N, C-alpha and C positions, 0 to 999 in steps of 0.2 A: 206702369209698363209691366207686361207679363214676362216672367222669367222663363228662359229656356236653358237647358243644360247643354254641356258639351256633347253628351250622349244624344240629345235631340238633334243637334247639328250634324253629328256624325251619321246618325241614322238617315236623315234627309239627304245628305250628300251621297251616301252609299246606295240608297234605293231609288234616287231620281234617275230617270233615263231620258235622254234626248232621243225620241223616236224618229224625228226627221230634222236634219240639220239644214240651215239655210245654205244656199249655193254660194253665197258671198261670204267674205271674211271682213274683219275690221280694216277699214281703209287706213293707210299709213298717214296720209296728209289731209284728212278731212273727217267729218262726223259721219258715222254709219248708223242707220236706223234698222232695227230688227223688230219684226212683229212676232208675237208668240201666242200659242194656244197651249195653256197649261191645264192638264187633265189630272184631277185628283178624285180618289174614292172617298165618299163621306164615311166618317169613322164608324157610325152606329147604324147605318142604313144599307141594307143589301141592295145591290144593283141601282144605286144612286150615285151619280158621278157629277162633280162640279167641273164646268168648263169655263176657264177664265181666258179672255183674249185681251191683249194689250200690246204695248210698245216699249221697247228698251232702246235707248240711244247710247251708242258707244262714242265717246269723245276720241279725237285723234290721239294716238299714243304720245306721251311726252318722255323725252330722254332725261333720265335721272342719274345722279351719282349714286354709288352703292349705299351710302348712308341715308338716302331718301326713303328707304323701305319702311323705316320705323313709323312713318305717318300713313301707312296703308289704311284706307277707310273705304267703307261701302256706303257712301252717301246716297240717299234716295231709296234705300232698301228697307226702310221702316225702322221700327223700334228695336230690332235685333242687330242693327248694323255693327255696334261696338262689340257684341258678343261673337258675331261672325268673324270680324277682323281678328279678334283675339284667338279664335279657333284656328284660323289660317296660319297665324304666326306661330302657334304651338305646333302645327304640323310641319313647320319649316318651309312653307310655301312662299317662294319668292320668284319674281320674274326679273331677271337681271337686266338692268339698264333702261327698261321702259316702264312707264306707269300708265295704266289703263284706267279710264274713268267711265262710269256708266250712270245714266239717269233713267229711272223708272217713272213712267208717266201714269200715275194712279188715276188721274182724271179721265184718261182715255180707256180705262179698263172696263170690260163688260163681264158679267157672270151669268151662267145659266145652269140649271140642273137637268140632267138627262137620265131617264130611267132605263138603264141597260147596264151590261157589265163593262168594266173599265177596258177590257180587251176589245170588245166590240166598238166602243166609242173611240178608242185610240186608233183602231184600224180605219174607221170611217173618216176621222179627221185627217189622218195621214193621206188617205186616198184623195180627199177633197183638196188638200194643200198641193199635192203632186199634180193633180189635174188642173189646178188654177195656174200653175207655172210661176208662182210668186217666189222669186229668188231670195227674199228677205225673211221668209216665215219659218219659224221653228215649231215643232210639236214636242212638248215636254210632258212626261208622266211623272208626277211627284207626290208629295205628302200634303194632305189638306191643311192640317193645323199649322204646319211650318212651310207653307207654299212659297214664301219669300226666299227661303233657303234653296228650294228647288230652282228658283229663278237665278239665284247666285251661282248654282252649279252650272247652269247653261252658260252664263256669262264667263265663268272660269274656263269652260271648254272652248268657248270662242276665242279667248285670249291664247290658250295653248295652241290652237290651230292657226291663229293669225300671226303669232310672234315671229316665226321664221321669215315670213314674207316682209313683215314690218322691219325687222332687223336688217334684212338684205336691202330694202329700199333706203333706209337711213345710211347704211354703209356705202351704198352705191353713190349717194350724194355727198359723201364725205362728212356726214354729220355724227358718226360714231367711230 
């Protein structure tokens, strides 16, 4: 397993940008599928951009007691899952009362190399996604060698955006 440092994780989390957010959020009472287009610049090649397309599945949120956070895991996010979870815990990141689970489907992922600037590729991809009208597709600009962490940043932002609605839905049904 390749080692990454907390600095590598921090750098990827700080520099990753979700250029286009899906129109939908994580469903409270069911599974939610998101498609992504992850755009990264190749490290040693000028105007060469890797475009990864795939799918992430968000499981329905589960209600937890506060002591359940110690088991926070990033299953399905590759060999760095344990290091990413440790980084989040060191940052004090907790979502009160709800646990979110994600599955990344590597078997569905495609990759291509585009010979253009990352800005031009990002703009084209965002325009394509907007014109397609796909409410479940995200466009993410991240870091090539730690692209899985860029994908984690996207899922984290989806949790932050979905949490208020999920909490409201659970409370409305008397479950919290």
